[in-house]
N, C-alpha and C positions, 0 to 999 in steps of 0.2 A: 486429397483435398485440392480444390482449385486455387489458382494464384489469387483470385479475387478475395478469398477469405484471408489469405496472408496480408494482402493490402489493407483489407478492412480492419484486421486485428492491429496492424501497425498504425493506421490513421486514427482509429478510435482511441488507442492508447496514447497517441500524441495529443489528441483533444483532451483526454483525461489529465495528462501531464500539464497542459496549459492552465488547468485550474489552479495550479501552484502559482503561476504568474498573475492570474486574476486576483488571488488573495494578496500576493506580494505588492501589487500596485497600490493597494489601500494604504501602504506604509507612507505614501506621500500625503495622506490626509490626516494622519495621527502622529502624535509625538511618541507615546509609549502605550503598551497594553498593560492593564493591571494584572496581577497574578491571578485574580479571580476569573477575568475574561480569558486569559491565556489558557488556564486549566480547563475552562469550559469548552473552548474551541478545540483544543487537542482531544478532549474526551468525546466530543461530538464526532470528530473524525474517526476515533477509535471505534465508536459504536457502529458507524457506517461500514468500516472495514470488517468488524466482527460479523455483522449480518451478511455482508457480501461473501465472507468465507463460508458461511453455513448454507445460504440459500442459492448462491450463484456458483459455488465451487463444490462443496462436499456433497450436497444432495444430487446435483446433476452428475457428479462423478459416479455415484452409486447407480444412477439410472443408466448411464452409458455402459457401466460394467454389466448390468442386466441385459442391455441390448446386444452386447458382445457374446452373450450366452453363458455368463458366469452364474453359478448359483448365488442366491442372495447373500449368504454368509461370506462367500468368496469375494463378491463385488464390494461388500463393506470392508473386508480385510485388505483388499488392494488399495482402496482409498485411504484407509488408516495407515498403511505402510507408506504410501506417498506423502501423507501428511507428516508423519514422523520424520521421514527423510528430509522434507523441506525445512522443518524446524531444526533438525540436526545440522544441516548444511549452513543455515543462517547463524546458528550458534558457533560453528567453527569459524565462519567468516568474521563474526564479531570478536572472536578471540585472537585472530591472527592479522586482521586488518586494522591499523590504527585509525581511530576516529574519535570525535568528541561530541557530547550532547550538551545542551545549554544549561541543564541543571544537574544531571548526574555527573558530568565531567568526562574525562578521558577514559576510553576503553581500548582494549587491544594492546599490542606491544608498546612498550615505552620508547618513544622516539622524540628527539629534539629537532629532527630534520624538517619536519613539516610545520608550516605556520598554522596558527589556530583556524584561520578561515578555511584552509584546505582540509583540516580535520572535520570541520562542520560540513563541508561539501561531501566528503566521503560518507559521513553519517546519514545525511539526507538522501544521498544516492542509494544507500543500503535500504532505505525505506521505499524509494520510488521504483527501483528495478523490479522487485517482486510484484508490486501493484500492476505495473505495465505487463509483466508476464502473465498475470492472472487474466487481464483483458484479452491478450493474444490467445491464451489457451481457451478462453470462453468462445472466441470466434472459431478457433481451430476445430471445435467439435461440430461446426456447421449450424449451431443454434444461434442465428443472428440476433434474435430478440433477447436472448440471455446475454450475449456479448454486449449489446447496446445498453441493457439495464446495468450491467456491471461497470461499463465505461462511465455511464452517467453517475452512478453512485460513487465511484472512485474520484471522478472529476469534482463532485460536490465536496467530498471530504478533503480534497487537496486545497480548496479555497481557504478554509480556516487554518489548515496546516501551513499554507504559504504565508498567510498573514502573521501567524505566530512566529514562524521562523524569521521572517524579515524584521518584525518588531524586536525580537530578541537580539538580532544582530545590531540594531540601533543602540541597545542598552550597553553593548560592549565596545562602542566607539566607531562603528562603521557608518558611512554616510547613507542617506536614503537610496541613492543610486546604486551603491555597492550592495546594500541589503537586497534591493529588488533584483539586481542582476544575478546574484548568487542563488536566490530562491528560484528565479525563473529558469536559470540554466540547469539546476538540479532536476527540474521537472522533465527535462529532455531525456532523462534516463528511462522514462516510461516507454516511449516508442521503441527504444532498443530492446527493453524487456518484452514488449508486445510482439515485435518481429521474431525474437528468439522463441517465445512461447508458441506462436502460431505455426512457425516452421517446424519446430520439434514435434508438435502433435501431427502435423501434416505428413511427416515422414513415416509414421506408423500409427494407424488408428488404435490398436490395442494399448498404446501409450496414454491415451486420453484420460482414463480414470486415475492413473498414476500422476499425470501432469496436473489435473485439477486438484487432487489431494496435496500435491507438492506445493502448489501456489497457495492453497489454504493454510498449510502448515507454516509457510514462510510469513504470511501475514499475521497468523495467530502468535507466532514468536515475537514479532515486532510489537504487537498490542500488549502482550503480557510482560515482555522483558524490558520494554522501553517506555511506551506511552503511559501505561497505568502507573508505573513507579514514579514517573516524572510528574504526573498530575495529582499524586497523593502525598507529595513531600511537604506541602504547605498545610493550610488550614481549610482547604476547600474540597475535602474528600467527598462530602455529600453532593455538592454541586457537580463534581466530576462524575460521580456515579449516575446521577439522573440525566446529565447531558449525554453520557454514553448510551443510556437507555433510549433517549430521544433519537440519537443517531441510528441506533439499531432499528427502531420502529420506522424511521424514514426509509432506510434501505430495504427493509422487509416489505414496505408498501410499494416501493418502486419495482422490486423484483416480482411481487404478486400481480401488479397491474401492467407492467411492461414486459416482463420476462416470460 
């Protein structure tokens, strides 16, 4: 793989990560987000992530496996193995790295040494790193159109996520500037993930189906383990369900038309 694809994977994952800052800057225009709007925004982001996992990661991973000469059942099995590995590793990280969510609360080891804001930073970083890695892996396969569509979709889902995160920080006592800064800085985890993903795939082409499955598994774990439970804890489950479907359709359209 050429160095240009590594650069593209890193740059596009950076652009996707900046979507978090675009959403967070809106915190200067609002006082608070209602629980209804917050659940809708997070579910919209989850829907985009879900479609990106399927159309931009899992299905291309199977196609790359076939191009490498695998029989179709083997290509599917390799992507499944990568997917499960990604989910398991995220599960282990969430159990051993202390972090805190806005509604679910603290997860991971019990520690009093970290302030609440740093627990939030770790939690958001755990979201953003695999998203950036997914973009890097997408470019690492040499399919630039697919990588661009994936970066656009993740960038779009980062906008409502960034606003929801920054607004939630306002409700627990942080200033607008602090809330914006934390949300913006956590988005910078994405180019790190993008660089890691594109380089890892570039080292060995047979790794690509595994890497695409891994990135999908990591994102699916986040959707199921964190976002859906957080958006179904109140009284807006139906809204959350349908905004997730809207997000899914938006990303499916982007992938079909741009990828």
